[in-house]
C-alpha positions as CSV (number, residue, x, y, z in Angstrom):
1,M,-0.1,0.0,0.0
2,N,1.3,3.5,-0.9
3,W,2.0,5.7,2.1
4,Y,-0.4,8.4,1.3
5,K,-3.3,5.7,1.0
6,K,-3.1,5.4,4.8
7,I,-4.5,9.1,5.1
8,K,-8.1,9.2,4.7
9,F,-9.1,12.4,6.5
10,S,-11.5,15.1,5.6
11,S,-10.6,18.6,5.9
12,Y,-11.7,22.1,5.0
13,N,-8.6,23.5,3.2
14,L,-8.9,27.3,2.9
15,R,-7.5,28.4,-0.5
16,M,-6.4,31.7,-1.9
17,P,-7.6,32.5,-5.5
18,P,-4.8,32.4,-7.9
19,E,-5.0,36.2,-8.7
20,A,-3.7,36.9,-5.1
21,Y,-0.4,35.2,-5.3
22,P,1.4,37.6,-7.8
23,Q,0.1,40.6,-5.5
24,I,1.4,38.9,-2.4
25,N,4.8,38.5,-4.1
26,T,4.7,42.2,-5.1
27,I,4.1,43.2,-1.6
28,V,6.8,41.0,-0.2
29,E,9.3,42.5,-2.6
30,N,8.0,46.1,-1.5
31,I,8.6,45.2,2.2
32,L,12.1,43.7,1.4
33,N,13.1,47.0,-0.4
34,F,11.7,48.8,2.7
35,Y,14.1,46.8,4.9
36,K,17.0,47.3,2.5
37,N,16.5,51.1,2.5
38,Y,15.6,51.2,6.2
39,T,16.7,54.3,7.9
40,G,14.5,54.7,10.9
41,L,11.0,54.2,11.9
42,P,8.3,56.2,10.2
43,N,6.1,58.6,12.3
44,S,3.0,57.0,11.1
45,P,2.1,53.6,9.3
46,E,3.7,53.7,6.0
47,K,1.7,52.1,3.1
48,I,3.6,49.4,1.3
49,G,1.1,48.4,-1.3
50,E,-2.4,46.8,-1.7
51,I,-4.0,43.5,-2.6
52,S,-7.5,43.1,-4.1
53,F,-9.1,39.9,-5.3
54,I,-12.5,38.1,-5.3
55,D,-13.1,35.8,-2.3
56,N,-14.0,32.3,-3.6
57,Y,-16.2,31.7,-0.7
58,S,-18.5,34.9,-0.5
59,G,-17.9,36.2,-4.1
60,E,-17.2,39.6,-2.6
61,N,-14.1,41.8,-3.4
62,V,-11.4,41.6,-0.6
63,S,-9.3,44.6,-0.6
64,S,-6.4,45.0,1.8
65,D,-4.0,47.8,2.2
66,V,-0.6,46.8,3.6
67,Y,1.5,48.9,6.0
68,M,4.6,49.1,7.8
69,N,3.7,50.0,11.5
70,N,6.0,51.6,14.0
71,S,3.8,50.4,17.0
72,F,0.9,48.3,18.0
73,M,-1.3,48.3,20.9
74,E,0.5,47.4,24.1
75,D,-0.6,43.8,24.2
76,D,0.3,43.2,20.5
77,N,4.0,44.2,20.9
78,Y,5.1,40.6,20.0
79,T,2.7,40.2,17.0
80,P,4.6,40.1,13.6
81,A,1.6,41.2,11.7
82,K,-2.0,42.1,12.4
83,R,-5.1,42.7,10.3
84,D,-7.8,45.2,11.3
85,R,-11.2,43.5,11.0
86,I,-13.0,46.6,10.4
87,T,-10.8,48.1,7.6
88,G,-9.3,45.0,6.4
89,N,-5.8,46.6,6.4
90,I,-2.7,44.6,7.4
91,Y,0.1,45.9,9.5
92,F,3.6,44.6,9.9
93,N,5.1,45.3,13.1
94,I,8.5,46.8,12.7
95,Y,9.7,46.2,16.3
96,K,9.0,42.5,15.9
97,T,10.2,42.0,12.3
98,I,13.5,44.0,12.3
99,E,15.9,42.3,14.6
100,I,19.0,42.7,12.7
101,R,20.7,45.4,10.6
102,P,19.5,46.0,7.0
103,E,23.0,44.9,5.6
104,E,22.8,41.5,7.7
105,I,19.3,40.6,6.4
106,D,19.2,37.1,4.9
107,T,16.6,37.8,2.0
108,N,15.5,34.4,1.3
109,I,14.7,33.7,4.9
110,L,13.1,37.1,5.5
111,K,11.1,36.6,2.2
112,S,9.7,33.3,3.4
113,Y,8.8,34.6,6.7
114,L,7.0,37.6,5.2
115,T,5.1,35.7,2.6
116,N,3.8,33.3,5.3
117,Q,2.7,36.0,7.6
118,L,0.9,37.8,4.9
119,M,-0.8,34.6,4.0
120,H,-1.7,34.1,7.6
121,E,-3.5,37.5,7.9
122,L,-5.1,37.1,4.2
123,S,-6.6,33.8,5.4
124,H,-8.6,35.5,7.9
125,S,-10.2,38.0,5.2
126,I,-11.7,35.1,3.3
127,D,-12.2,32.5,6.2
128,P,-16.1,32.0,6.1
129,K,-15.9,30.8,9.8
130,I,-14.9,34.6,10.9
131,K,-18.6,35.7,10.2
132,S,-20.1,32.9,12.3
133,L,-17.5,32.7,14.9
134,N,-16.6,36.5,15.1
135,K,-16.5,36.5,18.9
136,N,-14.1,36.6,21.8
137,Y,-12.7,33.4,23.4
138,P,-11.3,34.8,26.7
139,N,-10.5,31.4,28.1
140,T,-9.2,29.8,24.9
141,H,-5.6,29.5,24.0
142,E,-4.7,31.4,20.8
143,Y,-3.8,28.3,19.0
144,S,-7.3,26.7,19.6
145,K,-9.4,29.5,18.6
146,P,-11.7,28.4,15.6
147,T,-10.9,31.7,13.9
148,E,-7.2,31.2,14.1
149,F,-6.7,27.7,12.8
150,D,-6.7,28.4,9.1
151,G,-4.3,31.2,9.6
152,Y,-1.7,29.1,11.5
153,S,-2.0,26.1,9.4
154,Q,-1.8,28.1,6.2
155,E,1.3,29.8,7.6
156,L,2.9,26.4,8.7
157,T,2.1,24.6,5.4
158,G,3.9,27.4,3.6
159,Y,7.1,26.7,5.5
160,I,6.8,22.8,4.8
161,K,6.1,23.7,1.0
162,K,9.3,25.5,0.9
163,T,11.4,22.7,2.6
164,Y,9.6,20.2,0.4
165,E,11.1,21.7,-2.6
166,K,14.6,20.2,-1.7
167,P,14.8,16.7,-3.1
168,E,16.5,15.4,0.0
169,N,13.6,16.4,2.1
170,K,10.8,14.7,0.3
171,Q,11.0,11.3,1.8
172,I,11.6,12.7,5.3
173,I,8.4,14.8,5.1
174,K,6.3,11.9,3.6
175,E,7.6,9.6,6.4
176,W,7.0,12.1,9.0
177,L,3.5,12.8,7.8
178,V,2.2,9.3,8.3
179,S,4.3,8.4,11.4
180,N,2.6,7.9,14.7
181,S,4.8,10.6,16.2
182,F,3.6,13.3,13.9
183,G,3.3,16.5,15.7
184,E,5.6,15.6,18.6
185,Y,8.4,18.0,19.5
186,E,11.2,16.2,17.9
187,P,14.5,18.0,17.5
188,N,15.7,15.9,14.6
189,I,12.7,16.7,12.5
190,I,13.1,20.4,13.2
191,K,16.7,20.3,12.2
192,K,16.2,18.2,9.0
193,L,13.3,20.3,7.8
194,N,14.7,23.6,8.9
195,I,11.4,24.4,10.7
196,N,11.5,27.2,13.2
197,P,11.2,25.6,16.7
198,D,8.6,28.2,17.8
199,L,6.4,27.3,15.0
200,F,6.8,23.7,15.5
201,K,5.3,24.3,19.0
202,I,2.1,25.1,17.5
203,I,1.7,21.6,16.0
204,N,2.9,20.0,19.1
205,F,0.2,22.0,21.0
206,W,-2.5,20.7,18.6
207,R,-1.2,17.2,19.1
208,I,-1.5,17.4,22.9
209,N,-4.6,19.7,23.2
210,N,-6.5,19.5,19.9
211,P,-6.2,16.2,18.0
212,T,-8.9,17.6,15.5
213,Y,-6.7,20.4,14.5
214,L,-3.8,18.1,14.3
215,R,-5.7,15.7,11.9
216,K,-6.9,18.7,9.8
217,F,-3.4,20.1,9.6
218,R,-2.0,16.6,8.6
219,Q,-4.6,16.6,5.8
220,R,-3.8,20.1,4.6
221,I,-0.2,19.2,4.2
222,Y,-1.3,16.1,2.2
223,N,-3.6,18.1,0.0
224,E,-1.4,21.1,-0.5
225,V,2.0,19.6,-0.7
226,I,1.9,15.9,-1.7
227,I,-1.2,15.9,-4.0
228,N,-0.1,19.1,-5.6
229,E,3.1,17.5,-6.5
230,S,1.4,14.7,-7.9
231,N,-0.7,16.9,-10.2
232,T,2.2,18.9,-11.6
């Protein structure tokens, strides 16, 4: 039996429309140029670009202006990016994102980071669950909020897609995906796949606290990484 036939889970895979991707790439390049020419914090949020596309789920137009922000609310100081639910604007937190001098920036790493952060926030803008679950969860961990699952899983899948592009990682990911230890905090897997340990903690959190999310996340990797490869 082929390894992938062992996986027979159903999952809601939130997907961006094709026209969003080139716009995302443009925004990321604009942010990278901002960093390269970084001379100091702007006095007010600085617009980097905008993204506009038709939401596949609602049929409505989604429009988001993207800004570099010099500060967030006090309780958001450690948030890399944030979407304003009222305006749809997306703000990147400069304090959180810029941790090294511009001349020391590893463009490839930063590009991947920014792309996945932007995907995370845009996922919220098309998530049909947001409208029905748009409420506060004061006693719920961030990783378990129904309105956050697709954002985090989309972001994590983006990192795994990137590492899957390397031929030497393909079999590792396939075996990890169907293993009984999938989701456990394994330093060897983190090292082999070059996944940020902090991001890996989200997967491990789902394994311990929310097996349903772990199942859905596993299925998302299968659908968006493995099946996608088979269809290309």
